[in-house]
C-alpha positions in Angstrom: -53.4 31.3 -15.7 -52.7 33.1 -12.4 -53.7 32.3 -8.8 -56.3 35.1 -9.1 -58.2 33.3 -11.9 -59.1 29.8 -12.7 -60.0 30.5 -16.3 -59.1 27.5 -18.4 -58.7 25.2 -15.4 -61.1 23.5 -13.0 -61.3 25.2 -9.6 -60.1 22.1 -7.7 -56.9 21.9 -9.8 -56.0 25.6 -9.5 -53.8 25.1 -6.4 -51.6 22.8 -8.5 -51.0 25.0 -11.5 -47.3 25.3 -12.5 -45.4 28.3 -11.2 -42.4 30.2 -12.5 -39.4 31.9 -11.0 -39.7 34.9 -13.2 -43.3 35.7 -12.3 -44.6 35.3 -8.7 -48.2 35.7 -9.8 -48.1 32.5 -11.8 -49.1 29.2 -10.4 -50.9 27.7 -7.4 -50.0 27.4 -3.8 -49.2 23.6 -4.2 -47.4 23.9 -7.5 -44.6 21.4 -8.3 -42.6 23.9 -10.3 -42.3 25.2 -13.8 -43.2 23.0 -16.8 -41.8 25.3 -19.5 -38.9 27.8 -20.0 -41.4 30.7 -20.2 -44.2 31.2 -17.8 -46.8 31.5 -20.5 -45.6 28.9 -22.9 -43.9 29.5 -26.3 -44.5 32.9 -27.8 -43.7 31.5 -31.3 -46.6 29.1 -31.6 -49.2 31.6 -32.9 -46.8 33.6 -35.1 -45.5 30.5 -36.8 -49.0 29.3 -37.5 -50.1 32.7 -38.7 -47.1 33.0 -41.0 -47.7 29.6 -42.5 -51.4 30.5 -43.3 -50.4 33.9 -44.8 -47.7 32.4 -47.0 -49.8 29.5 -48.2 -53.0 31.5 -48.8 -56.4 30.0 -49.4 -55.3 28.3 -52.6 -52.2 26.9 -51.1 -53.9 25.6 -48.0 -56.6 23.8 -50.1 -53.9 22.2 -52.3 -51.9 21.1 -49.2 -55.0 19.5 -47.7 -55.8 17.7 -50.9 -52.3 16.4 -51.3 -52.2 15.2 -47.6 -55.4 13.3 -48.1 -54.2 11.9 -51.5 -50.9 10.8 -50.0 -52.6 9.1 -47.0 -55.0 7.2 -49.3 -52.3 6.2 -51.7 -50.4 4.6 -48.8 -53.5 3.1 -47.3 -54.4 1.5 -50.7 -50.9 0.0 -51.0 -50.9 -1.5 -47.5 -54.5 -2.5 -46.9 -54.0 -6.0 -48.3 -51.1 -6.7 -45.9 -52.4 -4.9 -42.8 -55.9 -4.2 -41.4 -56.9 -0.6 -41.6 -59.1 1.0 -38.9 -61.8 3.7 -39.2 -62.3 4.2 -42.9 -65.5 5.7 -44.4 -68.1 3.6 -46.3 -66.0 3.8 -49.4 -62.9 2.5 -47.6 -61.2 5.9 -47.7 -59.4 7.8 -44.9 -58.6 11.5 -44.3 -55.1 12.8 -43.9 -53.9 9.8 -41.8 -54.8 6.2 -41.2 -54.4 3.5 -38.6 -52.8 0.1 -39.2 -54.2 -2.5 -36.8 -51.2 -4.8 -36.1 -52.7 -6.3 -32.9 -53.7 -9.6 -34.6 -49.9 -10.2 -35.4 -49.2 -10.7 -31.7 -51.3 -13.8 -31.7 -50.0 -15.1 -35.0 -46.3 -14.3 -34.7 -45.7 -12.7 -31.3 -45.0 -9.4 -33.1 -46.3 -6.1 -31.7 -46.4 -2.5 -33.0 -43.1 -1.7 -31.2 -41.3 -4.5 -33.0 -42.4 -3.0 -36.4 -41.4 0.5 -35.2 -37.9 -0.7 -34.3 -37.5 -2.7 -37.5 -38.4 0.4 -39.5 -35.2 2.0 -38.2 -33.2 -0.7 -40.1 -35.0 0.6 -43.2 -34.0 4.2 -42.6 -37.3 5.3 -41.2 -38.4 6.9 -38.0 -41.5 5.0 -36.9 -45.0 6.6 -37.3 -47.2 7.3 -34.3 -47.1 4.3 -32.0 -50.1 3.1 -30.0 -52.1 6.3 -30.4 -55.0 6.9 -30.5 -55.5 3.1 -30.4 -53.1 1.0 -28.3 -51.1 -1.6 -30.3 -51.5 0.2 -33.6 -49.5 2.4 -36.0 -50.9 5.7 -37.3 -49.4 6.9 -40.5 -49.7 10.6 -41.5 -47.6 11.3 -44.6 -48.6 15.0 -44.9 -48.5 16.9 -48.1 -44.8 17.3 -48.2 -43.6 13.7 -49.0 -42.8 12.8 -52.6 -44.2 9.7 -54.3 -40.7 8.2 -54.1 -40.7 8.4 -50.3 -44.2 7.1 -50.1 -43.3 4.1 -52.2 -40.2 3.6 -50.1 -42.2 3.4 -46.9 -44.8 1.1 -48.6 -42.0 -1.2 -49.7 -40.5 -1.3 -46.2 -43.9 -2.1 -44.6 -44.6 -4.8 -47.1 -41.2 -6.4 -46.7 -41.7 -6.3 -42.9 -45.0 -8.0 -43.3 -43.2 -10.8 -45.2 -40.6 -11.0 -42.4 -43.6 -11.5 -40.0 -45.0 -14.1 -42.3 -41.7 -16.1 -42.0 -42.4 -16.3 -38.3 -46.0 -17.3 -38.8 -44.9 -20.0 -41.2 -42.2 -21.3 -38.8 -39.4 -20.3 -41.1 -38.1 -17.8 -38.5 -37.8 -18.2 -34.8 -40.6 -16.5 -32.8 -38.2 -14.8 -30.3 -34.9 -14.5 -32.1 -35.7 -12.8 -35.4 -35.0 -9.6 -37.3 -38.0 -7.8 -35.7 -37.4 -8.8 -32.1 -33.7 -7.9 -32.4 -34.2 -4.6 -34.3 -32.7 -2.2 -34.6 -29.3 -3.4 -35.7 -26.5 -0.8 -35.1 -23.2 -1.0 -37.0 -21.2 -2.4 -34.0 -23.3 -5.5 -34.0 -21.7 -6.6 -37.2 -18.2 -6.7 -35.7 -17.1 -10.0 -34.3 -19.0 -13.3 -34.0 -22.5 -13.3 -35.5 -24.9 -15.7 -33.7 -28.2 -14.6 -35.2 -30.3 -17.2 -37.2 -30.4 -14.7 -40.1 -27.7 -13.0 -42.2 -26.0 -9.7 -41.5 -27.2 -8.5 -44.9 -30.9 -9.2 -44.0 -30.4 -7.4 -40.7 -28.9 -4.1 -41.9 -29.4 -3.9 -45.7 -33.0 -5.1 -46.3 -33.3 -3.1 -49.6 -30.9 -1.8 -52.2 -31.7 1.8 -51.3 -30.7 1.2 -47.7 -27.5 -0.4 -48.8 -26.6 2.7 -50.8 -28.0 5.3 -48.3 -27.6 3.6 -44.9 -28.5 5.6 -41.8 -27.2 3.7 -38.8 -29.1 3.4 -35.5 -26.5 4.1 -32.7 -27.8 1.6 -30.1 -29.7 -1.7 -29.8 -33.3 -1.6 -28.6 -33.8 0.3 -25.5 -36.0 -1.2 -22.7 -38.5 1.7 -22.5 -40.5 0.3 -19.6 -37.4 -0.3 -17.5 -36.1 3.2 -18.3 -39.4 4.8 -17.3 -39.4 2.9 -13.9 -35.7 3.4 -13.1 -34.8 7.1 -13.4 -31.0 7.6 -13.3 -29.9 11.2 -12.8 -26.5 11.6 -14.3 -26.1 15.3 -13.6 -26.8 17.4 -10.5 -29.9 19.5 -10.8 -29.9 23.1 -9.8 -32.2 23.9 -6.9 -35.5 25.5 -7.8 -35.7 29.1 -6.4 
């Protein structure tokens, strides 16, 4: 979008459109600078999508869609007794993704979606979508590419985490000093004195698969809110032309 046109942008926002040093016609008079390396975004977005569609073909796209929906509903069915699931159809089914509502766990155990996301790192998983589109929830989208082995591994992790939460609810684990609130557990936390009310094994090797295929987090939990509010520039920034 250039200063000569407001197509794709409301007129009152046109003066603030991002500019770019390689094209003086781009952006508005009150622009705060560039927002991407190229003035018109990534040139690879459309070719990549087009190539995927061409390679898959109509039959492949249909099968991929069917598998994505099947995988999501398989996981939903395995987890729905342990967690509340939002936005299913009248038959209780979901589409290619589903939302776990973990908000009630804050009242029962002091556990929030972020705690589960961090604990999943100890189980060798990157967390699913956190607090979107509903705050305080986890949205799981397995896609068509995951094997049943991986789906079962995630289901096992989520069910074991639910049992860890139940330990807090039952008073068998401390409400503030537990495997979820202290997660993730990097390797260096095992060195030296261990002052946690649970074992080292429970912290870092919650399943046999993890014991044999451990992927270690490199740091303890980061304070996301503090980091967002206290920007620390560690390298000089080049002036914008």
